C-alpha positions as CSV (number, residue, x, y, z in Angstrom):
1,M,102.7,108.0,47.4
2,V,100.1,105.8,45.7
3,K,98.1,103.7,48.2
4,E,97.6,100.0,47.4
5,K,94.0,99.0,46.9
6,T,92.3,96.6,49.3
7,K,91.8,93.3,47.6
8,I,88.4,91.7,48.2
9,L,87.0,88.3,47.3
10,I,83.2,87.9,47.3
11,V,81.8,84.4,48.0
12,G,78.1,84.0,46.9
13,G,76.3,85.4,43.9
14,S,72.9,86.3,45.4
15,T,71.0,89.4,44.5
16,G,72.3,91.2,47.6
17,A,75.8,90.3,46.6
18,A,75.2,91.7,43.1
19,A,74.2,95.1,44.6
20,F,77.3,95.0,46.8
21,I,79.5,94.2,43.8
22,R,78.2,97.2,41.9
23,L,78.8,99.5,44.9
24,L,82.3,98.2,45.7
25,N,83.3,98.3,42.0
26,S,82.7,102.1,42.1
27,C,85.1,102.5,45.1
28,P,88.6,103.6,44.0
29,A,90.2,102.1,47.1
30,V,88.9,98.6,46.5
31,D,89.8,95.9,44.0
32,I,87.4,93.0,43.6
33,V,89.7,90.1,42.7
34,G,86.8,87.7,42.1
35,V,83.3,86.4,42.7
36,V,82.8,82.8,43.7
37,D,79.6,80.7,43.2
38,P,79.1,77.2,41.7
39,D,75.8,78.5,40.1
40,D,77.0,79.9,36.8
41,K,73.7,81.7,36.3
42,A,73.6,83.5,39.7
43,E,72.9,87.2,39.6
44,G,76.2,88.1,41.2
45,I,78.1,86.0,38.7
46,R,76.3,87.8,35.8
47,I,77.0,91.2,37.2
48,A,80.7,90.3,37.7
49,R,81.1,89.3,34.1
50,E,79.5,92.5,32.9
51,L,82.0,94.4,35.0
52,N,84.9,92.3,33.8
53,I,85.5,90.8,37.3
54,P,86.9,87.2,37.4
55,T,84.4,84.5,38.5
56,G,84.8,81.0,39.7
57,S,83.3,78.1,41.7
58,R,86.0,77.7,44.4
59,A,87.5,80.3,46.7
60,D,90.9,78.6,47.0
61,D,91.5,79.1,43.2
62,F,91.8,82.9,43.9
63,F,94.0,82.5,46.9
64,K,96.5,80.7,44.7
65,K,96.7,83.6,42.3
66,G,97.8,86.3,44.8
67,K,97.1,88.0,48.1
68,I,93.6,88.7,49.4
69,D,92.9,91.2,52.2
70,D,89.3,90.4,53.1
71,V,86.8,87.7,52.1
72,I,83.1,88.8,52.2
73,D,80.7,85.8,52.7
74,F,77.3,86.4,51.1
75,T,76.4,82.7,50.6
76,D,73.9,80.5,52.4
77,K,75.0,77.4,50.5
78,K,76.3,74.7,52.8
79,E,79.1,73.6,50.4
80,L,80.6,77.0,50.2
81,K,80.2,77.5,54.0
82,N,82.2,74.3,54.6
83,H,84.8,75.3,52.0
84,L,85.3,78.7,53.7
85,A,85.6,77.1,57.2
86,K,88.4,74.8,55.9
87,L,90.3,77.8,54.7
88,E,90.4,79.3,58.3
89,Y,91.0,82.7,56.8
90,T,91.2,85.5,59.5
91,G,89.9,88.2,57.2
92,L,86.5,86.7,56.8
93,I,83.5,89.1,56.9
94,N,80.0,87.6,57.3
95,K,76.8,88.6,55.5
96,E,75.5,90.7,58.5
97,S,78.7,92.7,58.8
98,A,78.8,93.1,55.0
99,Q,75.3,94.4,55.0
100,F,76.2,97.0,57.6
101,V,79.2,98.1,55.5
102,F,77.0,98.2,52.4
103,E,74.5,100.6,54.1
104,L,77.3,102.7,55.5
105,M,79.0,103.0,52.1
106,Q,75.7,103.9,50.4
107,R,75.0,106.7,52.9
108,C,78.6,108.0,52.8
109,M,78.5,108.0,49.0
110,M,75.2,110.0,49.0
111,V,76.8,112.5,51.4
112,Q,79.9,112.6,49.2
113,E,77.8,113.2,46.1
114,E,76.0,116.1,47.9
115,L,79.4,117.5,48.9
116,N,80.8,117.2,45.4
117,K,77.7,118.9,43.9
118,A,78.0,121.7,46.5
119,K,81.7,122.1,45.8
120,E,81.0,122.4,42.0
121,D,78.4,125.0,42.7
122,L,80.8,126.9,44.9
123,E,83.5,126.8,42.2
124,I,81.1,128.1,39.6
125,Q,80.0,130.9,41.9
126,A,83.6,131.8,42.7
127,W,84.3,132.1,39.0
128,G,81.3,134.4,38.6
129,L,82.5,136.7,41.4
130,K,85.8,137.3,39.5
131,K,84.0,138.2,36.3
132,T,81.5,140.7,37.5
133,N,80.8,143.0,40.4
134,E,77.1,143.4,39.7
135,G,76.0,140.2,41.4
136,I,78.3,140.2,44.4
137,K,75.6,140.6,47.0
138,L,73.4,137.9,45.5
139,L,76.3,135.5,45.0
140,Y,77.5,136.1,48.6
141,K,74.1,135.2,49.9
142,E,74.1,132.0,47.8
143,L,77.6,131.1,49.0
144,E,76.4,131.5,52.6
145,E,73.5,129.2,51.9
146,K,75.8,126.6,50.4
147,N,78.2,126.9,53.3
148,K,75.3,126.3,55.7
149,R,74.3,123.3,53.7
150,L,77.8,121.9,53.8
151,E,77.9,122.4,57.6
152,E,74.5,120.6,57.8
153,L,75.9,117.7,55.7
154,D,79.0,117.5,57.8
155,K,77.0,117.5,60.9
156,L,74.7,114.9,59.5
157,K,77.7,112.7,58.7
158,S,79.1,113.2,62.2
159,N,75.7,112.4,63.8
160,F,75.3,109.4,61.7
161,I,78.7,108.0,62.6
162,S,78.1,108.7,66.3
163,A,74.6,107.1,66.3
164,V,75.7,104.0,64.4
165,S,78.8,103.6,66.6
166,H,76.7,103.9,69.8
167,E,74.2,101.3,68.4
168,L,77.0,98.9,67.6
169,R,78.7,99.0,71.0
170,T,76.0,97.0,72.9
171,P,75.6,94.1,70.5
172,L,79.4,93.9,70.2
173,S,79.8,93.7,74.0
174,V,77.1,91.0,74.2
175,T,78.7,89.0,71.4
176,K,82.2,89.2,72.9
177,E,80.9,88.1,76.3
178,G,79.1,85.1,74.7
179,I,82.2,84.1,72.8
180,S,84.3,84.4,76.0
181,L,81.8,82.2,77.9
182,V,82.1,79.5,75.2
183,M,85.9,79.8,75.2
184,D,85.9,79.4,79.0
185,Q,83.9,76.2,78.4
186,I,81.1,77.2,80.7
187,P,78.3,75.9,78.5
188,G,80.4,72.8,77.6
189,S,83.8,71.6,76.4
190,I,85.2,72.6,73.1
191,N,88.2,71.3,71.1
192,E,91.4,73.1,70.2
193,K,90.2,73.9,66.6
194,Q,87.0,75.5,67.9
195,H,88.9,77.5,70.5
196,K,91.1,78.9,67.7
197,V,88.1,79.9,65.6
198,L,86.5,81.6,68.6
199,D,89.7,83.4,69.5
200,T,89.9,84.8,65.9
201,A,86.3,86.0,66.2
202,R,87.0,87.7,69.6
203,N,90.1,89.4,68.3
204,N,88.1,90.8,65.3
205,I,85.4,92.1,67.7
206,D,88.1,93.9,69.7
207,R,89.4,95.4,66.5
208,L,85.9,96.6,65.5
209,A,85.4,98.0,69.0
210,R,88.6,100.1,68.8
211,M,87.5,101.4,65.4
212,I,84.1,102.4,66.9
213,N,85.8,104.1,69.8
214,N,87.9,106.1,67.5
215,L,84.9,107.2,65.4
216,L,83.1,108.2,68.6
217,D,86.1,110.2,69.8
218,I,86.5,112.1,66.5
219,S,82.8,112.8,66.4
220,K,83.0,114.3,69.9
221,I,86.0,116.4,68.9
222,E,84.4,117.7,65.8
223,A,81.3,118.6,67.8
224,G,83.3,120.3,70.5
225,K,81.8,118.0,73.1
226,I,84.9,116.2,74.3
227,K,85.5,116.9,78.0
228,V,88.9,116.9,79.7
229,K,88.7,115.9,83.4
230,K,92.0,117.2,84.8
231,E,93.6,116.3,88.1
232,I,97.1,116.2,89.6
233,V,98.7,113.1,88.1
234,D,102.2,111.6,88.4
235,I,103.1,111.1,84.8
236,V,106.1,108.9,85.7
237,G,103.7,106.4,87.2
238,L,101.3,106.8,84.3
239,V,104.1,105.9,81.8
240,K,105.1,102.9,83.8
241,Q,101.5,101.7,83.8
242,V,101.3,102.0,80.0
243,S,104.7,100.4,79.5
244,S,103.7,97.3,81.6
245,F,100.6,96.9,79.4
246,F,102.8,96.8,76.2
247,E,105.8,94.9,77.5
248,P,104.3,91.4,76.7
249,K,103.3,92.4,73.2
250,V,106.7,94.0,72.5
251,R,108.5,90.9,73.8
252,N,106.3,88.6,71.7
253,K,107.4,90.5,68.6
254,G,111.1,90.3,69.6
255,L,111.5,94.0,70.4
256,N,112.8,95.9,73.4
257,L,110.7,98.6,75.2
258,R,112.9,101.1,77.1
259,S,112.0,104.1,79.2
260,Y,114.3,107.1,79.8
261,I,113.0,109.0,82.8
262,K,115.4,110.7,85.3
263,D,112.8,111.8,87.9
264,E,111.0,109.3,90.2
265,R,107.9,111.5,90.2
266,I,106.7,114.4,88.0
267,E,103.2,115.8,88.8
268,L,101.1,117.4,86.1
269,F,97.6,118.8,85.9
270,I,96.1,116.5,83.2
271,D,93.3,114.1,82.3
272,A,95.0,110.8,83.1
273,D,92.8,108.7,80.8
274,K,93.3,111.0,77.8
275,I,97.1,111.1,78.2
276,V,97.1,107.3,78.6
277,Q,95.3,107.2,75.2
278,V,98.0,109.4,73.7
279,F,100.8,107.1,74.9
280,T,98.8,104.1,73.9
281,N,98.3,105.4,70.3
282,L,101.9,106.3,69.9
283,I,103.4,103.1,71.3
284,G,100.8,101.0,69.5
285,N,101.8,102.7,66.2
286,A,105.5,102.1,66.9
287,L,104.8,98.4,67.7
288,K,102.7,98.0,64.5
289,F,105.4,99.5,62.2
290,T,108.6,98.2,63.9
291,D,109.8,94.7,62.9
292,N,113.1,94.7,64.8
293,G,115.0,96.9,67.2
294,T,113.6,99.0,70.0
295,I,110.8,101.3,71.1
296,D,111.9,104.1,73.5
297,I,109.8,106.3,75.8
298,H,111.4,109.6,77.0
299,V,110.0,111.9,79.7
300,E,111.9,115.0,80.7
301,D,111.0,117.7,83.2
302,R,112.0,121.0,81.6
303,G,110.8,123.3,84.3
304,N,107.8,125.1,82.6
305,D,106.7,121.9,80.8
306,V,107.3,118.2,80.5
307,L,108.7,116.8,77.2
308,C,107.4,113.4,76.2
309,A,108.6,111.3,73.2
310,V,108.0,107.9,71.7
311,S,110.6,106.7,69.2
312,D,111.2,103.5,67.3
313,T,113.6,101.8,64.8
314,G,110.8,100.9,62.4
315,R,110.0,101.5,58.8
316,G,109.8,105.3,59.0
317,I,107.7,107.8,57.0
318,A,108.4,109.4,53.7
319,K,109.2,113.2,53.9
320,E,106.3,114.1,51.7
321,D,103.9,112.3,54.0
322,L,105.0,114.0,57.2
323,P,102.7,117.1,56.9
324,K,99.7,114.8,56.7
325,M,100.6,112.6,59.7
326,F,97.9,114.1,62.0
327,S,95.1,114.4,59.4
328,K,92.0,112.3,59.7
329,F,91.7,109.0,57.8
330,E,95.3,109.1,56.7
331,Q,97.4,105.9,56.9
332,F,101.0,105.4,56.1
333,G,103.5,102.5,56.0
334,R,100.9,99.8,55.2
335,T,102.3,96.5,54.1
336,E,100.8,93.8,51.9
337,G,98.5,91.1,53.3
338,G,95.8,91.0,56.0
339,G,96.2,92.3,59.5
340,E,94.8,95.3,61.2
341,K,94.4,98.3,59.0
342,G,92.8,100.7,61.6
343,T,90.8,103.9,60.8
344,G,93.5,106.4,60.3
345,L,92.1,108.4,63.3
346,G,94.6,107.6,66.1
347,L,97.1,110.3,65.4
348,A,94.4,112.9,64.7
349,I,92.8,112.1,68.1
350,T,96.2,112.2,69.7
351,K,96.9,115.7,68.4
352,E,93.5,117.0,69.6
353,I,94.1,115.6,73.1
354,V,97.6,117.2,73.4
355,E,96.2,120.5,72.2
356,L,93.3,120.3,74.7
357,H,96.1,120.2,77.3
358,R,97.6,123.4,75.8
359,G,100.5,121.4,74.4
360,S,101.8,120.6,70.9
361,I,103.0,117.5,69.0
362,S,105.4,116.9,66.2
363,V,107.0,114.1,64.3
364,E,110.5,113.4,62.8
365,S,111.1,110.4,60.6
366,E,113.3,108.9,57.9
367,P,112.4,105.8,55.8
368,G,114.2,102.8,57.1
369,K,115.5,104.4,60.2
370,G,112.4,104.9,62.3
371,S,110.2,107.7,63.7
372,R,110.1,109.9,66.8
373,F,106.8,111.6,68.0
374,T,107.4,114.4,70.5
375,F,104.8,116.3,72.5
376,N,104.9,118.6,75.5
377,L,102.6,119.1,78.4
378,P,102.8,122.5,80.1
379,K,103.0,122.8,83.9
380,Y,100.3,124.7,85.8
381,S,101.0,126.9,88.8
382,T,99.1,126.3,92.1
383,D,96.9,129.3,91.4
384,E,96.1,128.1,87.9
385,V,95.2,124.6,89.2
386,F,93.0,126.1,91.9
387,K,91.2,128.3,89.3
388,E,90.5,125.4,87.0
389,Y,89.1,123.2,89.8
390,V,86.8,126.0,90.9
391,A,85.7,126.8,87.4
392,L,84.7,123.1,86.8
393,T,82.7,123.1,90.0
394,M,81.0,126.3,89.0
395,Q,80.0,124.8,85.6
396,D,78.5,121.8,87.3
397,A,76.6,124.0,89.8
398,Q,75.2,126.3,87.1
399,E,73.7,123.3,85.3
400,V,71.6,122.4,88.4
401,N,71.1,126.0,89.6
402,K,73.1,125.5,92.8
403,K,75.8,127.5,94.7
404,V,79.5,126.7,95.1
405,A,81.3,126.7,98.4
406,V,85.1,127.2,98.2
407,I,87.1,126.3,101.3
408,I,90.8,126.8,101.6
409,V,92.8,125.0,104.4
410,K,96.2,126.5,105.0
411,I,98.8,124.5,107.0
412,M,100.4,127.0,109.3
413,D,103.0,124.9,111.1
414,K,106.6,126.1,110.5
415,S,108.2,122.9,111.7
416,L,107.4,121.3,108.4
417,N,110.5,122.8,106.9
418,S,111.0,120.2,104.2
419,R,108.9,119.9,101.0
420,D,108.4,116.1,101.5
421,A,107.1,116.6,105.1
422,L,104.7,119.3,104.0
423,K,103.5,117.2,101.1
424,D,103.1,114.1,103.3
425,I,100.8,115.9,105.8
426,A,98.9,117.7,103.0
427,D,98.2,114.3,101.3
428,R,97.0,112.8,104.6
429,L,94.6,115.7,105.2
430,K,93.3,115.5,101.6
431,E,92.5,111.8,102.2
432,V,90.4,112.8,105.3
433,I,88.6,115.5,103.2
434,N,88.0,113.1,100.3
435,V,86.2,110.6,102.6
436,S,83.8,113.4,103.8
437,L,82.9,114.6,100.3
438,R,79.5,113.3,99.3
439,R,78.9,114.4,95.7
440,T,80.6,113.4,92.5
441,G,81.1,117.1,91.5
442,D,82.9,117.9,94.8
443,R,86.7,118.5,94.3
444,V,89.8,118.7,96.5
445,V,93.3,119.6,95.4
446,G,96.5,120.5,97.2
447,G,99.3,122.9,96.3
448,G,102.2,123.6,98.7
449,D,100.9,124.5,102.1
450,E,97.3,125.0,100.9
451,I,94.4,122.6,100.2
452,L,91.4,123.8,98.2
453,V,88.0,122.3,98.5
454,S,85.1,123.2,96.1
455,V,81.7,121.7,96.6
456,I,78.2,122.2,95.3
457,S,75.7,123.4,97.9
458,G,72.1,124.5,98.1
459,S,72.5,127.7,100.1
460,K,75.1,129.8,101.9
461,E,74.0,128.3,105.2
462,D,74.7,124.8,103.8
463,S,78.1,126.0,102.6
464,G,78.9,127.2,106.2
465,G,77.8,123.8,107.5
466,I,80.1,122.0,105.1
467,G,83.1,124.2,106.2
468,R,82.4,123.4,109.9
469,R,82.1,119.7,109.2
470,L,85.4,119.6,107.4
471,K,87.1,121.6,110.3
472,D,85.7,119.2,112.9
473,Q,86.9,116.1,110.9
474,L,90.4,117.5,110.3
475,D,90.7,118.6,114.0
476,E,89.6,115.1,115.1
477,Y,92.2,113.5,112.8
478,L,95.0,115.7,114.2
479,T,94.0,114.8,117.7
480,K,93.8,111.1,117.1
481,N,97.3,111.1,115.5
482,N,98.8,113.3,118.2
483,L,99.4,116.1,115.8
484,S,97.1,118.8,117.2
485,D,100.0,120.3,119.2
486,K,102.4,120.3,116.2
487,I,100.2,121.4,113.3
488,R,97.8,124.4,113.1
489,L,95.2,124.8,110.3
490,H,93.6,128.0,109.1
491,F,90.3,127.8,107.4
492,G,88.8,130.4,104.9
493,G,85.8,130.2,102.7
494,A,83.6,132.0,100.1
495,V,80.4,131.2,98.2
496,Y,79.4,131.6,94.6
497,P,77.6,133.7,93.6
498,D,77.0,135.4,97.0
499,D,80.6,136.5,97.7
500,A,82.2,136.5,94.2
501,K,81.3,135.8,90.6
502,S,84.6,134.4,89.1
503,P,87.0,131.6,90.2
504,E,89.8,134.0,90.9
505,E,87.6,136.3,93.1
506,L,86.3,133.3,95.0
507,I,89.8,132.0,95.7
508,N,91.1,135.4,96.8
509,K,88.0,135.9,99.0
510,A,88.5,132.4,100.6
511,K,92.2,133.2,101.4
512,R,91.5,136.3,103.4
């Protein structure tokens, strides 16, 4: 499948524009449809003619000839500025943004040249290995050095993207806030036309912010630094939350958003924010590539895991493109014209998040009939959840050279013969414990008739004091609510590393 080139119109023929024209002309994914400047002798006009790129004095002449994806404004000339403002084109990129893109492309091309050179060297060396056995040891050493160099270059690329993305976040936030203040007419009144221009600018800032967040996420994933903060979450409520966010957008496009969930509540041990990101990416893609029909969300409890799916009646994906759906920087189903192109990272990030939850994701699609993305999230037993909570607290404690106190509260009352009644009292007791926890690294989780508390402490004596404080608070709660005669609690505890070295040993010790 041949991807259509992005069609660019450059306004302004300055020296900076000339350098940018040379760079863009060497990019196979870009087609410069023209260069505009009333000065026939401008440097950019001269370079454009050398490269057989059409030139002209007015931008609207090029719009009449065909579609243009983006307009890059390099001019400081008032007449051209006024001309562009009258066009009200949403794909306009200003000089500062273009300069950032120019520097980014230069660096990326330098890295790509290094990678290509290293690749050629590797191919030559691989050929030599086939032809002779005499230089195997020497060539192996050189290959190792080249591989290290490739890793360094890849790391350099990731660090560069991460650093640039971080640096862009703050000015973007400040710019967006300033635009919002003007749109709210706090500094003074504005007319409808001004409001429209500012709204376009704000939407483009949001678009750039999403791209930056995707670049940061993929950099963290590649560096192995992405953290998953799991907790017990009702995925039914989570899906309803995401659906309510998308419903206005779906309605505005004339589509229907439907949910198929049999259970009122399905609890999973997941990172809620990350799974929201998964559903957001999948529903957002479905919305982008569906022009009529429906978007459906399915959630099914299968016992050992929960099956989730997002399907649509959109354009679909060609069979040959399906194996590349979760690759980085891949985009499919793009249509002509402007609009949001994205980074091609959303599905790659989605796959990584699902796999970090020990799940898997797949796609089925047929051109013209729509697509269906399916992923599963495994269920955890109470023991597995307890071990993960304790392991996370142990990691936090090791970073600050502290101990970990593990306290298990067991609800002994046999009168709580229904699952709902047991869960109700366990939830109420967890709320009491949560109020008393003082550090961000302290954790509490319930499972059946047991509640586990894992906290960071300075010494074994401190750990004992924490246990006694929790017992007093829970006893006081039961007394105030006339439950002390009906419910009995058993407390057990253990301390890392004094009593045990592993999460499993700590939990078993605390249960005795």
